[in-house]
N, C-alpha and C positions, 0 to 999 in steps of 0.2 A: 178536425174536430178537437177542441181543447177539452181538458178535464172540466168537470162541473165547477170545481173550485177556482180554476183560472178564469173561467167565464164570469163568475160572480165578482172576483177581485179586479178584473180588468188589468190596467197598467200597474196596479198595486201588487200584483203577483210577482213582478220582477224585483220588488223591494224586499221580498222575503229572503231570509237566509237561504243559501243554496241547498242545504239539507232539507229545509222545509219545502222549498220549491219541488224537490224530487218527491218528497212524501205526498204532497198534495197534487202531484201530477198523476197519481194513480187513477186509472180510468181505462175505458175500452180502447182508446187510441194508443196509449202507452203500452197496453197489454200487461202491465205490471200490477201485482198485488203486493201489499206491504204488511208485514207482521212485526209488531213491536213487542219486546219482552223486557220487563224491568221490575221495579218495586215501587209500590205506593208507600211513601213514607208515613202517610196518615190518611185514614178514611174517617170522616167525622159526621156527626149528626147535630142538629140544633135541639130545640126544646123536646121534652118527652112526648108531647102530643103528636110529634111527627112520626114516631116509630110505627104506629099501626098503619099509616098510609104507606110508608116504605115497605112494610111487610106485605101489604096488599099488592103493591106494584111489583114486588119481587116474584109473585106468582106468574107474571107475564114478562119476566126479565126486564123490568123497568126499575132503575135505581138500585141501590144496594142496602139491604135492611140491617146490616151490622157494621160496627166500627172496628178499627184495627190499626196497627202500626207495622211497618216493614212487611207489607203484604205483597207476595209475588203476583205479577200482573201481566196479562197478555191482551193486546188489541189487534184485531184482524180487520184490515181494510182491503176488501176484495170487490172489484167491479164486475157487474153482470147486467144484462138486459132483463128487466122484470117482465111479468106476464102482459104488461101494457106497452112493452117496447121501449121503456124509458131506461136510460143509463142510470144505474144505481150503484152506490158504493156502501158496503157494509161497514159499520163501526160496532163490532162485537167485542165487548170488554169482559174479560174473565178475571175475577179476583179470587185467588186461592186462599180463602180464609180458613182458619182451623176448623176441621170437621167436614166442611163441604165447600165447594166452589160456588160463587155467586156470579151471575151474568147480567150485564146491562147491554141490551141489544138496541141498535138503531140502524136504519137504512136511509141513506140520503139521496135525494133526486134534485134536479135543477128546477127552481120555480118557473112558472109559465112565462114570466117577463125577463128571466135571466138575471134578476137583481138580488136573488136570495136563494138559499137552499131550503128545501122542505125536508124536515127530519122526522121520519116516522119511527115511533118508539115502540119497543116490545115485540113479542112474538106474533101479535095479531094486528099491529099498526092501528090500534084504536086511538092513539094520541098522535097528533102531528104538531110540530112547532116550526115557525119560521126562524131561520138563522141568518144573521147578517155578519159578514166577514170584513175585517180590516187589517191591512198590513201596518204594523207599528214602526216608528222610526228606527228602532233597534233591530229590525228584521224579524221580530216575532209576529205571531198571528193572534189576533183577538177575535173571538166569536161570541156574539151576544144573541140571545133568543128574543123573539118578538111575540106575536100572537100564538096562543095555543088553542087547539081545537080537539074536540072529542067526536069520533065518528063510529057509528055502528048501525048497519042497515040504512034506514032513511034518516036517522038522527045525524045531524051535523051542527054542533053548537060550539060557540066560543067559550072557553073556560074563563070565568070571571076572575078579575085581578085579585079579589079577596082570597080565593082559594088557589089561584095559580101562583107562578113564581117566574123569576127571571134567571136564566142560566148564563154564566159567563165563563168562557174557556180561554185560557192563555197558554199557547204552546210556543216554545222557543228551542233553540239549539245551543248547547254549551260546548264551545270549541275545546275548552280545556279538558273537560271530562269526556268528550266524545259521545254525548248522550242528549237525547231530547228531554226537555223538562215540560211538565204539564201541571196546570193548576185549574181546578174546576170548583166553582161556587154556585149554589142554587139559593136564591134569596127571595123571600116574600116581602112585598112592600110594607105590610103591616106587622108581620111577626118576625121579620129579620132573617138571618142565615138559617137554612134548613138542612143542607147536605153539601158535602164536597169531598174532594180528595186532591192530593198533590204528590208528585213523585217524578221519576225519571225512567227512561227506557232506551234501548238501542233498537235499530230497525234493520230488517233484512227484506229482500225483494225477490219475488218469484214470477215466472212467466205464467200468467193466469190462463193463457190459451193452451198451455201444455198441462197445467195442473188442475184447471177447472175450479169450481166452487165446491168446497167440501160439504158433505151432508151436515145439516143442522145450522148452517149459517143463514140461509134464507128464511124469511118468516113463514109462519103457518098460513097466514092470510095476508093478502096484499090489498092496499087501498088505492083507488084510482084518483080520488079527489085531492087536488093540491090547493 
């Protein structure tokens, strides 16, 4: 069984930089978890009207409500089987901003046709986004979001483009510096750039079968709908 990322990328997975191939091989088959530690050179916001929405999202560990420079950063990618038996990989990002840490939580599962990742956001997985992955000619990885959905109880609605946004993530490996580099931009078609961050980190790997999933990484509520 391949990692969920190898499944989506297919032959493109082999075009990734070797360090990216290892990082995105994290899964139940490999038995490895990956922890990245580094610094976000910049966390930025768009227009002022964005801030209340970011602050609301932060109550469920969605996005980051504050800006900053040279912010210590950790990302935890840990595979586990969720309560529905699906292979899941955490993307829990912690930003050590002055005064208090901010978290941006996501859990990723394979889409039902194997052509995309479903990215559940926050502590209660009320928001789900389709993610499409592509290996770039330089060995970097490009991730773009597609449709976003809100789910709570019987409610299952598509988030309209007017209030939704497109996320773009570029991750690469810098051989000279020996570090991963990441850039994230969230853009609304009408209002322009809303939120993003960029920086670099190093990665270490642990045996998840021995260490397990630490308390607090899994969401409070899990959503079955993909």
